[in-house]
MIDOSE-1310 file (N, C-alpha, C; in nm, 2 decimals, decimal comma, always signed):
residues 186
xxxx	+11,02/+8,69/+10,18/+11,02/+8,82/+10,22/+11,05/+8,91/+10,10; +10,96/+9,00/+10,06/+10,98/+9,09/+9,95/+11,02/+9,22/+10,00; +11,14/+9,27/+9,95/+11,20/+9,40/+9,99/+11,22/+9,49/+9,88; +11,23/+9,62/+9,90/+11,27/+9,71/+9,80/+11,41/+9,67/+9,75
xxxx	+11,44/+9,69/+9,62/+11,57/+9,64/+9,57/+11,68/+9,70/+9,65; +11,68/+9,83/+9,68/+11,79/+9,89/+9,75/+11,81/+9,83/+9,89; +11,71/+9,80/+9,96/+11,72/+9,73/+10,09/+11,77/+9,59/+10,07; +11,72/+9,52/+9,96/+11,76/+9,38/+9,93/+11,91/+9,37/+9,92
xxxx	+11,97/+9,46/+9,85/+12,12/+9,45/+9,84/+12,19/+9,51/+9,95; +12,14/+9,61/+10,02/+12,20/+9,66/+10,14/+12,20/+9,55/+10,25; +12,10/+9,46/+10,24/+12,09/+9,36/+10,34/+12,21/+9,27/+10,35; +12,28/+9,26/+10,24/+12,40/+9,18/+10,23/+12,52/+9,25/+10,29
xxxx	+12,51/+9,38/+10,32/+12,62/+9,45/+10,38/+12,61/+9,45/+10,53; +12,73/+9,46/+10,60/+12,73/+9,46/+10,74/+12,66/+9,59/+10,79; +12,59/+9,58/+10,91/+12,53/+9,69/+10,97/+12,60/+9,73/+11,10; +12,63/+9,85/+11,12/+12,70/+9,90/+11,24/+12,60/+9,88/+11,36
xxxx	+12,66/+9,86/+11,48/+12,58/+9,83/+11,59/+12,48/+9,95/+11,63; +12,52/+10,07/+11,59/+12,43/+10,18/+11,63/+12,34/+10,23/+11,52; +12,32/+10,15/+11,41/+12,23/+10,18/+11,31/+12,11/+10,09/+11,30; +12,00/+10,13/+11,24/+11,88/+10,04/+11,22/+11,91/+9,95/+11,11
xxxx	+11,87/+9,83/+11,12/+11,88/+9,73/+11,02/+11,78/+9,76/+10,90; +11,84/+9,78/+10,78/+11,75/+9,82/+10,67/+11,64/+9,71/+10,64; +11,67/+9,58/+10,67/+11,57/+9,48/+10,65/+11,45/+9,50/+10,74; +11,47/+9,54/+10,86/+11,36/+9,57/+10,95/+11,28/+9,69/+10,90
xxxx	+11,35/+9,79/+10,86/+11,29/+9,91/+10,81/+11,20/+9,88/+10,68; +11,26/+9,80/+10,59/+11,18/+9,77/+10,47/+11,06/+9,68/+10,50; +11,07/+9,59/+10,59/+10,96/+9,50/+10,62/+10,85/+9,58/+10,69; +10,88/+9,69/+10,76/+10,78/+9,77/+10,83/+10,70/+9,86/+10,75
xxxx	+10,75/+9,89/+10,62/+10,69/+9,99/+10,54/+10,61/+9,93/+10,43; +10,48/+9,95/+10,42/+10,40/+9,89/+10,31/+10,45/+9,95/+10,17; +10,44/+9,87/+10,07/+10,48/+9,92/+9,94/+10,38/+10,02/+9,88; +10,42/+10,13/+9,83/+10,33/+10,22/+9,76/+10,28/+10,17/+9,63
xxxx	+10,18/+10,22/+9,57/+10,12/+10,18/+9,44/+10,23/+10,21/+9,33; +10,23/+10,13/+9,23/+10,31/+10,15/+9,11/+10,25/+10,08/+9,00; +10,21/+10,16/+8,90/+10,14/+10,11/+8,78/+10,24/+10,03/+8,70; +10,19/+9,91/+8,64/+10,27/+9,83/+8,55/+10,20/+9,81/+8,42
xxxx	+10,27/+9,75/+8,33/+10,20/+9,72/+8,20/+10,10/+9,62/+8,22; +10,01/+9,61/+8,12/+9,89/+9,51/+8,14/+9,94/+9,37/+8,14; +10,03/+9,33/+8,05/+10,08/+9,19/+8,04/+10,21/+9,19/+7,98; +10,28/+9,08/+8,01/+10,42/+9,05/+7,95/+10,42/+8,91/+7,90
xxxx	+10,46/+8,89/+7,78/+10,49/+8,76/+7,72/+10,63/+8,72/+7,76; +10,64/+8,63/+7,86/+10,77/+8,60/+7,91/+10,87/+8,53/+7,81; +10,81/+8,46/+7,71/+10,89/+8,40/+7,60/+10,96/+8,52/+7,52; +10,88/+8,62/+7,49/+10,93/+8,73/+7,41/+11,02/+8,82/+7,50
xxxx	+11,00/+8,82/+7,63/+11,08/+8,90/+7,72/+11,22/+8,83/+7,74; +11,22/+8,70/+7,72/+11,35/+8,63/+7,75/+11,46/+8,67/+7,65; +11,58/+8,65/+7,69/+11,69/+8,69/+7,61/+11,77/+8,80/+7,68; +11,87/+8,86/+7,61/+11,96/+8,96/+7,67/+11,91/+9,10/+7,65
xxxx	+11,91/+9,17/+7,76/+11,88/+9,32/+7,76/+12,01/+9,39/+7,80; +12,03/+9,51/+7,74/+12,14/+9,60/+7,78/+12,08/+9,70/+7,87; +12,16/+9,73/+7,98/+12,12/+9,84/+8,07/+12,16/+9,97/+8,00; +12,06/+10,06/+7,98/+12,09/+10,19/+7,92/+12,12/+10,29/+8,02
xxxx	+12,04/+10,29/+8,13/+12,06/+10,38/+8,24/+12,00/+10,32/+8,37; +12,04/+10,36/+8,48/+11,98/+10,31/+8,61/+12,00/+10,41/+8,72; +11,92/+10,39/+8,82/+11,95/+10,46/+8,95/+12,06/+10,38/+9,02; +12,16/+10,45/+9,07/+12,27/+10,38/+9,13/+12,23/+10,29/+9,25
xxxx	+12,29/+10,17/+9,25/+12,26/+10,07/+9,35/+12,39/+10,02/+9,41; +12,40/+9,97/+9,53/+12,52/+9,92/+9,58/+12,58/+9,81/+9,50; +12,50/+9,73/+9,43/+12,55/+9,62/+9,36/+12,60/+9,66/+9,22; +12,57/+9,78/+9,17/+12,62/+9,81/+9,03/+12,72/+9,92/+9,03
xxxx	+12,78/+9,95/+9,15/+12,89/+10,05/+9,15/+13,01/+10,00/+9,07; +13,06/+10,09/+8,98/+13,17/+10,05/+8,90/+13,14/+9,97/+8,78; +13,01/+9,94/+8,76/+12,98/+9,85/+8,65/+12,97/+9,92/+8,52; +13,03/+9,86/+8,41/+13,01/+9,90/+8,27/+12,97/+9,78/+8,20
xxxx	+12,92/+9,80/+8,07/+12,88/+9,68/+7,99/+12,78/+9,59/+8,06; +12,68/+9,65/+8,12/+12,58/+9,58/+8,20/+12,47/+9,52/+8,12; +12,45/+9,39/+8,14/+12,34/+9,32/+8,07/+12,26/+9,24/+8,17; +12,14/+9,21/+8,13/+12,05/+9,11/+8,21/+12,00/+9,01/+8,11
xxxx	+12,01/+8,89/+8,14/+11,96/+8,78/+8,05/+11,86/+8,70/+8,12; +11,74/+8,68/+8,06/+11,63/+8,61/+8,12/+11,59/+8,49/+8,03; +11,54/+8,39/+8,10/+11,50/+8,27/+8,03/+11,39/+8,20/+8,11; +11,29/+8,14/+8,05/+11,19/+8,07/+8,12/+11,24/+7,94/+8,17
xxxx	+11,22/+7,91/+8,29/+11,26/+7,78/+8,35/+11,15/+7,68/+8,36; +11,04/+7,73/+8,41/+10,91/+7,66/+8,43/+10,80/+7,76/+8,44; +10,68/+7,72/+8,43/+10,57/+7,82/+8,44/+10,58/+7,91/+8,57; +10,59/+8,04/+8,54/+10,60/+8,13/+8,66/+10,73/+8,15/+8,71
xxxx	+10,84/+8,09/+8,66/+10,97/+8,11/+8,71/+11,07/+8,14/+8,59; +11,15/+8,24/+8,61/+11,24/+8,29/+8,51/+11,38/+8,29/+8,56; +11,48/+8,24/+8,48/+11,62/+8,25/+8,52/+11,67/+8,40/+8,50; +11,76/+8,44/+8,58/+11,81/+8,58/+8,57/+11,96/+8,57/+8,58
xxxx	+12,03/+8,63/+8,48/+12,18/+8,64/+8,49/+12,21/+8,79/+8,46; +12,26/+8,85/+8,56/+12,30/+8,99/+8,55/+12,45/+8,99/+8,54; +12,51/+9,06/+8,44/+12,65/+9,07/+8,43/+12,70/+9,21/+8,40; +12,82/+9,24/+8,44/+12,88/+9,36/+8,40/+13,03/+9,35/+8,41
xxxx	+13,10/+9,44/+8,36/+13,25/+9,45/+8,37/+13,28/+9,55/+8,47; +13,39/+9,53/+8,55/+13,43/+9,61/+8,66/+13,52/+9,73/+8,61; +13,46/+9,85/+8,60/+13,53/+9,97/+8,57/+13,55/+10,00/+8,42; +13,59/+9,91/+8,34/+13,62/+9,93/+8,20/+13,56/+9,81/+8,12
xxxx	+13,55/+9,83/+7,99/+13,50/+9,72/+7,91/+13,59/+9,59/+7,91; +13,72/+9,61/+7,95/+13,81/+9,50/+7,97/+13,82/+9,45/+8,11; +13,75/+9,51/+8,20/+13,76/+9,48/+8,34/+13,71/+9,34/+8,37; +13,73/+9,30/+8,50/+13,68/+9,17/+8,54/+13,53/+9,15/+8,53
xxxx	+13,49/+9,04/+8,49/+13,34/+9,01/+8,47/+13,28/+8,98/+8,61; +13,17/+9,05/+8,64/+13,10/+9,03/+8,76/+12,96/+8,97/+8,72; +12,92/+8,86/+8,78/+12,80/+8,79/+8,75/+12,71/+8,77/+8,87; +12,58/+8,78/+8,85/+12,49/+8,75/+8,96/+12,38/+8,66/+8,90
xxxx	+12,36/+8,54/+8,95/+12,26/+8,45/+8,89/+12,15/+8,43/+8,99; +12,03/+8,43/+8,94/+11,91/+8,42/+9,03/+11,79/+8,37/+8,96; +11,68/+8,38/+9,02/+11,55/+8,34/+8,97/+11,45/+8,45/+9,00; +11,35/+8,46/+8,91/+11,24/+8,56/+8,93/+11,11/+8,48/+8,93
xxxx	+11,03/+8,52/+9,02/+10,90/+8,45/+9,04/+10,78/+8,54/+9,00; +10,70/+8,50/+8,91/+10,59/+8,58/+8,87/+10,49/+8,59/+8,98; +10,44/+8,71/+9,01/+10,34/+8,73/+9,11/+10,20/+8,70/+9,04; +10,12/+8,61/+9,09/+10,00/+8,57/+9,03/+9,90/+8,69/+9,02
xxxx	+9,83/+8,69/+8,91/+9,73/+8,80/+8,88/+9,79/+8,93/+8,83; +9,92/+8,93/+8,79/+9,98/+9,06/+8,75/+10,01/+9,06/+8,60; +9,96/+8,96/+8,52/+9,99/+8,95/+8,38/+10,14/+8,94/+8,35; +10,21/+8,88/+8,44/+10,36/+8,86/+8,44/+10,43/+8,99/+8,44
xxxx	+10,37/+9,10/+8,48/+10,44/+9,23/+8,49/+10,50/+9,26/+8,62; +10,47/+9,18/+8,73/+10,54/+9,19/+8,86/+10,60/+9,06/+8,89; +10,73/+9,07/+8,92/+10,80/+8,95/+8,96/+10,88/+8,98/+9,09; +10,92/+8,88/+9,16/+11,01/+8,90/+9,27/+11,14/+8,82/+9,24
xxxx	+11,25/+8,89/+9,25/+11,38/+8,84/+9,20/+11,46/+8,79/+9,33; +11,51/+8,67/+9,32/+11,59/+8,61/+9,43/+11,73/+8,58/+9,38; +11,82/+8,65/+9,44/+11,97/+8,62/+9,42/+12,03/+8,55/+9,54; +11,97/+8,58/+9,65/+12,02/+8,52/+9,78/+11,90/+8,48/+9,86
xxxx	+11,88/+8,35/+9,87/+11,77/+8,29/+9,95/+11,78/+8,34/+10,10; +11,68/+8,38/+10,16/+11,53/+8,38/+10,12/+11,49/+8,52/+10,07; +11,58/+8,61/+10,04/+11,54/+8,75/+10,01/+11,50/+8,76/+9,87; +11,39/+8,83/+9,84/+11,35/+8,86/+9,71/+11,32/+9,01/+9,70
xxxx	+11,36/+9,06/+9,58/+11,34/+9,21/+9,55/+11,23/+9,22/+9,44; +11,15/+9,33/+9,45/+11,05/+9,35/+9,35/+11,10/+9,39/+9,22; +11,04/+9,34/+9,11/+11,07/+9,37/+8,98/+10,94/+9,40/+8,90; +10,92/+9,53/+8,88/+10,79/+9,58/+8,82/+10,82/+9,63/+8,68
xxxx	+10,76/+9,57/+8,58/+10,78/+9,62/+8,44/+10,68/+9,73/+8,42; +10,73/+9,85/+8,43/+10,64/+9,97/+8,43/+10,62/+10,03/+8,29; +10,70/+9,99/+8,19/+10,69/+10,03/+8,05/+10,75/+9,93/+7,96; +10,70/+9,91/+7,85/+10,74/+9,80/+7,76/+10,70/+9,83/+7,62
xxxx	+10,79/+9,80/+7,53/+10,76/+9,80/+7,38/+10,68/+9,67/+7,36; +10,55/+9,67/+7,37/+10,47/+9,55/+7,37/+10,46/+9,50/+7,22; +10,49/+9,58/+7,12/+10,49/+9,54/+6,98/+10,61/+9,45/+6,95; +10,73/+9,51/+6,98/+10,85/+9,44/+6,93/+10,94/+9,39/+7,05
xxxx	+10,91/+9,43/+7,17/+10,99/+9,39/+7,29/+11,14/+9,43/+7,27; +11,16/+9,56/+7,23/+11,29/+9,61/+7,20/+11,34/+9,70/+7,32; +11,25/+9,74/+7,41/+11,29/+9,82/+7,52/+11,19/+9,80/+7,64; +11,24/+9,82/+7,76/+11,16/+9,80/+7,88/+11,21/+9,89/+7,99
xxxx	+11,12/+9,93/+8,08/+11,16/+10,01/+8,19/+11,11/+9,93/+8,32; +11,20/+9,91/+8,41/+11,18/+9,83/+8,53/+11,21/+9,91/+8,65; +11,12/+9,90/+8,75/+11,14/+9,97/+8,88/+11,08/+9,89/+8,99; +11,07/+9,96/+9,10/+11,01/+9,90/+9,22/+10,93/+10,01/+9,29
xxxx	+10,83/+9,97/+9,37/+10,73/+10,06/+9,43/+10,79/+10,17/+9,52; +10,90/+10,15/+9,58/+10,96/+10,25/+9,67/+11,04/+10,36/+9,59; +11,05/+10,34/+9,45/+11,12/+10,43/+9,36/+11,26/+10,45/+9,39; +11,32/+10,35/+9,45/+11,47/+10,35/+9,48/+11,55/+10,28/+9,38
xxxx	+11,49/+10,20/+9,29/+11,56/+10,13/+9,18/+11,48/+10,15/+9,05; +11,56/+10,18/+8,95/+11,50/+10,20/+8,82/+11,60/+10,16/+8,71; +11,56/+10,08/+8,61/+11,65/+10,03/+8,51/+11,58/+10,05/+8,37; +11,65/+10,12/+8,28/+11,61/+10,14/+8,15/+11,68/+10,03/+8,06
xxxx	+11,61/+9,95/+8,00/+11,67/+9,83/+7,93/+11,64/+9,84/+7,78; +11,73/+9,79/+7,70/+11,71/+9,78/+7,55/+11,77/+9,66/+7,50; +11,72/+9,61/+7,39/+11,78/+9,50/+7,32/+11,90/+9,54/+7,24; +11,92/+9,67/+7,22/+12,05/+9,71/+7,16/+12,13/+9,80/+7,26
xxxx	+12,26/+9,80/+7,25/+12,34/+9,86/+7,34/+12,32/+10,02/+7,35; +12,29/+10,07/+7,23/+12,28/+10,22/+7,22/+12,15/+10,25/+7,15; +12,03/+10,25/+7,22/+11,91/+10,28/+7,15/+11,89/+10,42/+7,11; +11,80/+10,45/+7,03/+11,77/+10,59/+6,98/+11,74/+10,68/+7,11
xxxx	+11,79/+10,80/+7,11/+11,76/+10,89/+7,22/+11,61/+10,92/+7,24; +11,53/+10,91/+7,13/+11,39/+10,94/+7,15/+11,33/+10,83/+7,23; +11,37/+10,70/+7,22/+11,32/+10,59/+7,30/+11,36/+10,61/+7,45; +11,49/+10,65/+7,47/+11,54/+10,67/+7,61/+11,46/+10,79/+7,67
xxxx	+11,45/+10,89/+7,60/+11,38/+11,01/+7,65/+11,23/+10,98/+7,69; +11,17/+10,89/+7,61/+11,03/+10,85/+7,65/+11,03/+10,76/+7,77; +11,13/+10,68/+7,79/+11,14/+10,59/+7,91/+11,16/+10,68/+8,03; +11,24/+10,78/+8,02/+11,27/+10,87/+8,13/+11,14/+10,95/+8,17
xxxx	+11,07/+11,00/+8,07/+10,95/+11,07/+8,10/+10,85/+10,99/+8,16; +10,83/+10,87/+8,12/+10,73/+10,78/+8,18/+10,77/+10,75/+8,33; +10,90/+10,73/+8,35/+10,94/+10,71/+8,49/+10,92/+10,83/+8,58; +10,95/+10,95/+8,52/+10,92/+11,07/+8,59/+10,78/+11,09/+8,63
xxxx	+10,69/+11,05/+8,54/+10,54/+11,07/+8,57/+10,50/+10,97/+8,68; +10,58/+10,86/+8,70/+10,55/+10,76/+8,80/+10,62/+10,79/+8,93; +10,69/+10,91/+8,94/+10,75/+10,95/+9,06/+10,89/+10,91/+9,09; +10,96/+10,86/+8,99/+11,10/+10,82/+9,01/+11,19/+10,94/+9,00
xxxx	+11,30/+10,94/+9,08/+11,39/+11,05/+9,08/+11,49/+11,04/+8,96; +11,44/+11,07/+8,84/+11,51/+11,05/+8,72/+11,63/+11,14/+8,71; +11,64/+11,25/+8,78/+11,75/+11,33/+8,78/+11,88/+11,26/+8,84; +11,86/+11,15/+8,90/+11,97/+11,07/+8,96/+12,01/+10,96/+8,87
xxxx	+11,95/+10,94/+8,75/+11,98/+10,83/+8,66/+12,13/+10,84/+8,62; +12,19/+10,72/+8,62/+12,33/+10,71/+8,57/+12,33/+10,64/+8,44; +12,39/+10,70/+8,33/+12,39/+10,64/+8,20/+12,49/+10,52/+8,21; +12,45/+10,41/+8,15/+12,54/+10,29/+8,16/+12,63/+10,29/+8,03
xxxx	+12,75/+10,27/+8,06/+12,85/+10,26/+7,95/+12,84/+10,13/+7,88; +12,82/+10,14/+7,74/+12,81/+10,02/+7,66/+12,91/+10,02/+7,55; +12,97/+10,14/+7,52/+13,07/+10,15/+7,42/+13,20/+10,07/+7,45; +13,24/+10,00/+7,34/+13,36/+9,92/+7,36/+13,34/+9,78/+7,43
xx	+13,22/+9,75/+7,45/+13,18/+9,62/+7,51/+13,17/+9,51/+7,41; +13,20/+9,39/+7,45/+13,19/+9,28/+7,36/+13,09/+9,18/+7,41
């Protein structure tokens, strides 16, 4: 079952008796169109990325020093390790380990990420430094999740500004982006 990332993580939260289950809502709504890059070399994409900014999600509240590390497991499957520190660079380490599955026919630009079986969240690579693989922008078709990633903790503002502008043109609510703290992280 492929869900918007926000519903994917909300699904792990209890639902009050008088509210609608977000899983049912997400399953009932078809995903809107979202352009992705033409192709992604998963070997070059592998390694550690720093989160530069993101739209707030239930799973990243209080996170600083956020990173995502990817590695090829087998054809079409990528290991995922998301980590952050809770509150401060010296805070407790929080880790989420999962797998991402390439969606056939997408040039490796669309994956579905699974942290909790059987639920998978969409991972669309919507912008990428295809020459050097130094930055990437990842989102999902419902525009509820957006992640600006970089190989360095503090990339040039011109790169970040270009990522934000690209996301804006694709309909993401970039005014809600939260800058990720990377200073003082080890």
